[in-house]
N, C-alpha and C positions, 0 to 999 in steps of 0.2 A: 835371247841369250843362249849360248851353246852349253852343252852338258859339261864340257871341259872347264868353262869359266865357273859354272855353278859348283862343281866339285872343289875347285881351288878356292873360290870365294867362301864356301861353307867351312872349309878347313881353316882358313884364316880367321873367320869370325869365331869359330870354336876356340881357337888359340887365344883370342882376345878375351873371351868369356872366362877361360881358365885363369888367365893372368889377373883379370878383375876379381875373380873369386879369391885368389891368394892375397891380393891387395886388401880387399875388404875384410877377410877373415883375420889377417894380421893386424889391421887397424882396430878391429873389435877386441882382440886379445891384447892390445897395447904392445905388440912385439914388432911394430913396423919401423923400427929405428933405422934399418938398413935397406929399405925398399925404394929408395929414391931412383935407382937405376931401373928397377922393374916398372915403376910408374912412367918414367920417360920412354922406355921401350914400348910400353903399352900404348901411350899416346902416339908415338911414331907409327906403330902398327895400325892404329885407327886411321891415321892420315893416309897411310899406304893403301889400305882397303878402300877408303873413300876415293882416292885417286884412281884406283883400278875400276871401281864402279862408274866413276865419271867418264873415264875413257871408253869403257864398254858401252855406256848408254849414249855417248855422243858420236858414235860411228867409228871409233878407233878400236875395233873388236880384237884384232890380233895383238895389238900392243897391250890392251887391258888384260887379255887372257895371259899373255906372257908374263906381265908384271905380277899377276895374281899367283902364278905358279912358282915364282922365285921363292917366297917363304913357305909355300905349301909342300914342296918336295921334301925338305928336311923334316917338316912336321909330320908328314905321312910316314916317312922312314922311321922316325922316333916312335910313332904309334904302332908300326909294324913290329919293332923290336920289343916294345912293351907287351904286345899281344903274344908274341912268341914266348916271352918269359912267363906269362900267365899260363899259356898252354902247356909248356914243357916243365913248369914248376921246378926251377933250380932251387937248391936248398942253401946256397950262399954260406957255407960253413967255413 
């Protein structure tokens, strides 16, 4: 597996784990009445990641890597913006 695929795959898996954390924590607090869409998106993202891994492991390396990067690019952009907000500490007044 290439480094490019590993970075994109790890980013996608971390996004799934964060979404699962929000689903489980809302379910524990009984405030999960409006999380139906998040559950569906999380399942769709799991299927997407499995498809990328399947393609990568069965010889379609470029397609698997490209599909893994489609959700990873906005996720990494969002992470960069959050990191910049933490570093520069805006006071949101």
